[in-house]
N, C-alpha and C positions, 0 to 999 in steps of 0.2 A: 475499658467497658464494652461487653460485647454490642456489636451493632443491632438494630430495631429490624431490618430487612433480612429474609432467608429464604435460599431455594431448598426445600425439604424433599428428599428422595429416600425411597425403597433401593436395595441393593440389586437383586438378582432379576435379569429382564429389563434393566433402568440403566444401571451403572455398569453390569457385566453379564456375561453369559457362561453358562459351565462347560468348560473347554473340551472335556471329554464327551460331552451331548449324551452324559447318564441323565438321569430324571434328576437325581440330586449330586451334588458336588462329592468327587470321591476321596478328596483331601484338601488341605490348606491351599495348594497349588492349582487346585482344579478351576480355574476362571481366564477370562480374558475378558477384554474392553468390549463395550455392545458396540461401539466403533472406535476409530483411532480418534475421533475428535474428543470423546470425553474427557480425558485428563486435562487437555489445553483449555476446554469450555469451562471447567470446573475452575482451574487456575485462572481464568480470566475472571470469573464471576467474583471470585474471592480477593485476588488481588488488584483488579483495576476497578469494580463496580461497589466492592466493600461489602460482600454477602457472606454471612456464616453458613456455613455447610452443616446440616444435619439430616442424618440417616435414620429413617424409623422403617424397621423391618419386621414382617411377621415371620417367626422362625417356629412353628408349633412342631415339629421334629424333635427339637431339644425338651419339650415339656418341663419337667421339675429337675431333669438331671442337669442341673446346671455346672458341674464339675466332670460330667461324663464326656465320652469321646466323641458325640455329636457338637456338644457344646465347645470343647476344645479346638475342633476342626474349624466350626465357624467362626469364632474370634479368631483364629490364625487366619483364614481366610480374609476377614476385615481386615487385620492387620497388614496382611501382603499389599491388599489394594490400596488401602492409605498410604503404605512406604511406597509406593510406584506414583502416588502424586508428589513426590517430593520433586521440585524444581531449583532453580538455580537461587532461589531466595528462601530456600528450606523445605521443610515438610509444611504441607498445607493443613491446618488445623479444623477437623472434623468433631462433630459429637456423633454418636451411635447408639440407638435406643433399639432393644427388641424385646418383642413378645413373645414368649413362648407357651402361654396356656391360653385357652379359648374361655378368657375373661374380659373385663372391660378395656383392659390395654391392648387387645388385638385391633388392628383395623379392620372396619372403618370405625370402629370406636375410637374416641378421641384419648384415651387413658396416657397413652405414651407423650402424645403432645402437651396435656395438663400436668404430667410430671415433669418435663422439660420446661415448661415456663413457670412453675411454681418453685421447683428446687435446682434447676440446672441452668439458669440463665444470668445469674447475678441482680435479680431483681428487676430486669427491663423487660418492659412489654412488648413484645414484637407487634411490629407495624404490620397489620394484616393487609393493608393496601397494597404494600411494597413488596409481601412474601409472597412464594411460588411453593407449590406443589409439584413434582414430577413424579410419575409412575405407570406402570405397562398395563395394570389391571382395571382399565377405562370402561368395560363392558361391550367390547368390540368382539367381532367373533374371531374365536382363537386367544381371548383373555381368559385361559383356563387355569383355575388355581390348583386344583387337586384331581387325583385320578378317580375320587369317586364320585363327581359332579361334573358333567360335560358340559353344564350351563356357565357362558360367561361371566367372569366376574367383573365387578366394578368396585372393589374395595377401596383402590388408592383414589377413585375419584370421588367417592362416598366420602373417605376420610378428609379430603379437602374442602368438599361441601360442607362436612360437619363442623369444621373449625373455621370456614369462613373466608378460606384464601382461593386465590387463582388457582386451576389444574392445569397442567401442561402433559401431553405425553412425550416419552423419550424421542420420538422422532421429531417434535416440534422443537426441542432444547438442542439434540446433537446431531440429528439427521437420520438418515435408515440404517437399522441394525445390519451388523455384518453376518449374523447367524439368521436363519429363517426361524419363524415361529413356529413350532409343531402343537399341533391340537392334539393334546392327551385325551386318549380314550375316546377319539373321534369316531362317529357312528356307534358309541356305545347303546346296547340297547339296556343297559341298567340291572342287569340279570347276573351277570357273573362278575362285577367289578373288583370284589376282593380277591378273588383267583387272578383276575387278570393282574391286579396291583402284585399279587405274590410272584408271577412271572417276569414281571418288571424287576422285582427285585434280584431274582436270577440273572438276567440281564444285566444289571448294574454290577453285579459280584464279578460274572466272568469278563465284562468290560475291564475291570479293575484288575483283574488278572493278565489283561492284555491278550486274550483270547477273543478275537473279534468273531470267527465262526460261530463259536457257540453262543454269544453276545448276541448277533444277529438274529440266530434262528431263534433264540427265546423272544427277542424283540418282536419276531413278525409272529409267533404264536400268541403272544401277549394283545395283539392287534386282533387276531381272529378270537379269542376269548372274549374280549371287550365287546365285540359286535355280535356275539352268539345269540341268536333269538329265544332260546329257551334257557331255564337253569341245567346246569350242568350237574351230574350227580356223581358221576364216574367216569374213568377214561376211557370205558365203553362207548361213552356219547361220542368221543372224538378220537374214533379208531385205535384206543390205544397210546395216547401221549403218555409216555411217561411223566411222573411225577405228579399227575393232577390226584390219583387215588392217596398216595402218601401225604398232600396237603390237606386234603379234606378229611381224612383221618386225624393228622395230628395236628394240624394248622401251621406247621411249618415244614422246610425242607432240610433232611438231614446234611445234605452239602453246605448248607449257610451256617451249621452248628459247627463244622471243621474249622480249625485253624491253620490247616497245614500247607495254606500258599497254593503253588503250584502243584502240590500232592493232590487239593482236592479233586474228586472225580464227578463227574455227572452223576445223578440218580439212573439208574437202572438204562444206560445207555440213551439218554434224553436226547443228546445231540441227533442221533442215528434215528431215532424215532419222530424226531420234530420234521426232518426234511421231507418226507411224504405227506405229513399233516399240512404243511404250507400250501399243498396245492389244493386244498379244499376249496 
């Protein structure tokens, strides 16, 4: 029979970080532990204190494409994380729930919790007084959930409060993380977040190809775009940085449409154009 006490956890930012430091994981192996204590502490909670581990995670990037590449990558990443928790006593059992749409299943809504308690717990009612939720979105400075909203998020804290269980941050349970939390779009003016997000996509694209120079150049451009005080209407506003006009006119970058791997080239010598722009 399942136990009645649970530590509930999201995944990214609580159990693991993105190893490549891209905004989103590049593949199923793109992860590392929040810190070295995580696997030991999870096994201790399960094997010594009798807790059942349950993961609740917002994964809005998947949306309705439940068999798409993003979904396959995310499931593979979760499988790899859980496989790494295998100890001397065998695999560590955990249940994983993911919300992929902006509906009542998405945290801080309690839909995932309700589904878990009603359909996936063998009829056992969780003991709320003995359960707790661990999450990194606690409303602190730096708890940024998306590139289009620089306001600190408290979705994990709100999720726990809505359920009626104790809330803890990863630092309280596992200690300090080994990767510094980066504030996405820090100092954003809110004027050009779509454009900044597009250049972040270029950053991730070239980091995936292993081209650190281009990835770092686009990352710096993205930060300047995010903080630009006025609405950008063409590359003339920014000393002719290549790629901006293309995105404004088509809503995409041709380089991201190509599937030629290393053969893919920067649009209009963007790397060369980016270098002087970084000094603005």
